[in-house]
C-alpha positions in Angstrom: 10.9 -18.4 9.1 8.1 -20.6 7.7 6.4 -22.5 10.5 3.9 -24.3 8.3 6.4 -26.0 5.9 9.6 -26.0 7.9 9.6 -28.0 11.2 13.1 -26.8 12.0 12.4 -23.1 11.5 14.0 -20.9 14.1 11.0 -18.6 13.9 7.8 -20.6 13.5 5.8 -17.7 12.0 3.2 -17.8 9.3 2.7 -15.4 6.4 0.4 -16.6 3.7 1.0 -14.1 0.9 3.7 -11.6 1.9 2.5 -9.3 4.7 5.9 -9.1 6.3 8.2 -9.4 3.3 6.2 -7.0 1.2 4.0 -4.6 3.2 5.9 -4.4 6.5 9.3 -4.0 4.8 8.1 -1.5 2.2 6.1 0.5 4.7 8.8 0.9 7.3 11.3 1.6 4.6 9.1 4.3 3.4 9.0 5.9 6.8 12.8 5.9 7.0 13.1 7.4 3.5 10.6 10.2 4.1 12.5 11.1 7.4 15.8 11.2 5.6 14.5 12.9 2.5 12.6 15.6 4.4 9.4 17.3 3.7 8.2 18.6 0.4 8.5 22.3 -0.2 5.3 23.9 1.2 4.3 20.9 3.3 2.0 22.1 6.1 1.4 25.5 4.4 -0.5 24.4 1.3 -2.8 21.6 0.3 -1.4 18.7 -1.8 -4.6 17.2 -3.3 -4.8 13.9 -5.3 -3.8 14.2 -8.9 -7.0 12.5 -10.2 -9.8 10.9 -8.2 -10.9 9.1 -11.4 -7.5 7.4 -11.8 -7.4 6.7 -8.1 -10.7 4.7 -8.3 -9.5 2.9 -11.4 -6.2 2.0 -9.8 -8.0 0.8 -6.6 -10.2 -1.5 -8.7 -7.2 -2.9 -10.6 -5.4 -3.5 -7.3 -8.4 -5.2 -5.7 -8.8 -7.6 -8.7 -5.0 -8.2 -9.0 -4.6 -8.8 -5.3 -6.5 -12.1 -5.7 -3.6 -13.3 -7.8 -1.1 -13.3 -5.0 -3.5 -13.9 -2.1 -5.6 -16.8 -3.5 -2.7 -17.6 -5.9 -0.4 -18.2 -2.9 -2.2 -21.5 -2.4 -0.4 -22.7 -5.5 -3.5 -24.7 -6.4 -7.2 -24.2 -7.3 -8.3 -25.8 -4.0 -10.2 -25.1 -0.8 -7.3 -23.1 0.7 -7.3 -20.8 -2.4 -11.1 -20.3 -1.9 -10.5 -19.5 1.7 -7.9 -16.9 0.8 -10.2 -15.4 -1.9 -13.1 -15.2 0.5 -11.1 -13.7 3.3 -9.6 -11.1 1.0 -13.0 -10.1 -0.4 -14.6 -9.8 3.1 -11.8 -7.9 4.8 -11.4 -5.5 1.9 -15.1 -4.7 1.6 -15.4 -4.1 5.3 -12.4 -1.9 5.5 -13.6 0.0 2.5 -16.8 0.8 4.3 -15.2 1.5 7.7 -12.7 4.1 6.6 -15.2 6.5 5.0 -17.5 5.8 7.9 -14.9 7.1 10.3 -14.4 10.1 8.0 -18.2 10.7 8.3 -18.0 10.6 12.1 -14.9 12.7 12.5 -15.1 15.2 9.6 -18.8 15.2 8.7 -18.4 13.8 5.1 -17.3 10.4 3.7 -15.0 10.5 0.7 -14.2 8.4 -2.3 -10.6 8.7 -1.4 -11.4 7.3 2.0 -13.2 4.3 0.3 -10.1 3.7 -1.8 -7.8 4.0 1.2 -9.9 1.6 3.2 -9.9 -0.9 0.4 -6.1 -0.9 0.1 -5.8 -1.1 3.9 -8.1 -4.1 3.9 -6.1 -5.8 1.2 -2.8 -5.1 3.0 -3.9 -6.3 6.5 -5.6 -9.5 5.3 -2.6 -10.6 3.1 -0.6 -12.5 5.7 -3.7 -14.2 7.2 -5.7 -14.7 4.1 -5.2 -18.4 3.7 -5.3 -19.1 7.4 -8.5 -17.5 8.7 -12.3 -18.2 8.6 -14.7 -15.7 7.0 -15.8 -14.5 10.5 -12.2 -13.7 11.4 -11.7 -12.0 8.1 -14.6 -9.6 8.9 -13.0 -8.7 12.3 -9.6 -8.2 10.5 -11.4 -5.9 8.0 -12.8 -3.8 10.9 -9.3 -3.4 12.4 -7.9 -2.6 8.9 -10.4 0.2 8.5 -9.7 1.7 12.0 -6.0 1.3 12.7 -4.5 2.6 9.4 -7.1 5.4 9.4 -5.8 6.5 12.8 -2.2 6.2 11.6 -2.8 8.2 8.5 -4.9 11.0 10.1 -3.6 11.2 13.7 -0.2 9.6 13.9 1.1 11.5 10.9 -0.3 14.8 12.1 1.2 14.3 15.5 4.7 13.5 14.4 4.5 15.7 11.3 6.4 13.5 8.9 5.6 13.9 5.2 4.4 10.6 3.9 2.9 11.7 0.6 1.1 8.5 -0.3 0.5 7.2 3.3 2.8 4.3 2.5 3.8 3.9 6.2 0.2 4.4 7.5 -1.3 1.9 5.2 1.4 -0.6 4.4 3.8 -0.2 7.3 1.1 -0.1 10.0 -1.3 -2.3 8.1 1.3 -4.9 7.3 2.4 -5.0 10.9 -1.2 -5.3 12.1 -1.9 -8.1 9.6 1.1 -10.1 10.7 -0.1 -9.9 14.3 -3.7 -10.7 13.4 -2.5 -13.9 11.6 -1.0 -15.1 14.9 -4.3 -14.5 16.8 -6.9 -15.6 14.2 -5.2 -18.5 12.3 -7.3 -21.6 12.5 -6.9 -25.2 11.3 -10.6 -25.0 10.4 -9.6 -22.6 7.6 -6.3 -24.3 6.7 -5.6 -27.9 7.8 -1.9 -27.4 7.2 -1.8 -25.6 10.5 -2.4 -28.9 12.3 1.0 -30.3 11.2 4.1 -28.5 12.4 2.3 -25.8 14.3 -0.4 -27.9 16.0 1.0 -27.1 19.5 1.0 -23.3 19.2 -1.9 -22.4 16.9 -4.5 -20.6 19.0 -2.0 -20.4 21.9 1.4 -18.8 21.4 1.6 -18.4 17.6 1.3 -14.7 18.1 4.7 -14.7 19.9 6.3 -16.2 16.8 4.7 -13.5 14.8 6.2 -10.9 17.0 9.6 -12.4 16.4 9.1 -12.3 12.6 7.8 -8.7 12.8 10.9 -7.6 14.8 13.3 -9.2 12.4 11.5 -7.7 9.4 11.5 -4.3 11.0 15.2 -4.4 11.8 16.2 -5.6 8.4 14.0 -3.1 6.5 14.8 -0.1 8.6 18.5 -0.9 8.9 19.1 -1.7 5.3 17.1 1.2 4.0 18.9 3.7 6.2 22.3 2.4 5.1 21.3 2.6 1.4 19.6 6.0 1.7 22.5 7.7 3.5 25.0 6.2 1.0 23.0 7.5 -1.9 22.6 10.9 -0.2 26.4 11.2 0.2 27.2 10.0 -3.3 24.5 11.5 -5.4 22.1 13.4 -3.3 18.4 12.6 -2.7 16.6 15.9 -3.2 16.1 18.0 -6.3 16.5 21.8 -6.2 13.6 23.8 -5.0 13.2 25.2 -8.5 13.0 21.7 -10.0 10.6 20.6 -7.3 8.3 23.5 -8.1 8.7 23.0 -11.8 7.9 19.3 -11.6 10.3 16.4 -12.0 8.6 15.2 -15.2 9.7 18.4 -16.8 12.9 19.1 -14.9 14.4 15.6 -15.2 12.8 14.2 -18.4 11.7 17.2 -20.4 8.1 16.1 -20.7 4.7 16.5 -19.1 1.6 14.3 -18.9 -0.8 17.1 -19.8 -0.7 20.1 -22.1 -3.7 22.3 -21.2 -2.5 25.3 -23.3 -2.4 23.4 -26.5 -5.5 22.9 -28.7 -8.0 23.2 -25.8 -6.1 20.7 -23.7 -6.1 18.0 -26.4 -2.8 18.6 -28.1 -2.2 20.4 -31.4 -5.2 21.0 -33.7 -4.9 19.7 -37.3 -4.3 23.2 -38.7 -1.5 23.8 -36.2 0.6 20.8 -37.2 3.7 21.1 -39.6 2.2 18.2 -41.6 -1.0 20.2 -42.3 1.1 23.2 -43.4 3.2 21.0 -45.7 0.0 19.5 -47.2 -1.3 22.9 -48.0 -4.3 22.5 -45.6 -3.6 26.0 -44.2 -2.5 29.3 -45.7 1.0 29.9 -44.4 1.7 32.9 -46.7 -0.1 35.3 -44.3 
């Protein structure tokens, strides 16, 4: 399934950096899992807000920088194709990061930082399979689509079907990865990557998108089918859900006996010096009463 390098490929599709094998497969698998697992307790009755917007922004920045490693890095050389992938990744991500909060502004009256981060990740996802095959102009168009289509999937599609996708993995990665694979078929150009003029010269700009559909269908069937089999097997053997009590308590505490934060201890910063056993042993506090 590599039309660029394999002239005998049964499916002559292209995927520069893993849009089908990573994002499509993980996103569609996530949809299957959230349907089998079921909704969180209280879903639809109370708000589930992001844990920390600060960490969300930090994580988005780390993702954006790291993403160059496997988009530009998929050229396996420091050459013009790597530069093409780097440029396309930057443009598509920046455009999508602006479009998503812009749509929030139009539909909800306020743009959000979470929307910016969601748009950036959507842009990264959608451009991935096409990154080393498209011109900067096409990357901008892909960025626009990346800001709009996953936004609709995360806000409208999820609300309509009422599935509980906590991190919008399907909306961003499943829908975005599928969109990116299809965009690669429409926008790939030998101007951006001369390798497209070898084995795929007869279908680039013509029927390459049909090959992309074949690859997308195979990826969807494999990811959905395999995930369903594994999930139902685990559900029968071990179970997939915690008890309601453990869910409300928090799995960090229920399963591991620890928590990330301790707001009741020392003003939220852990034990104070005078409260520690070491301090008492050293005679730093009067323990005699």
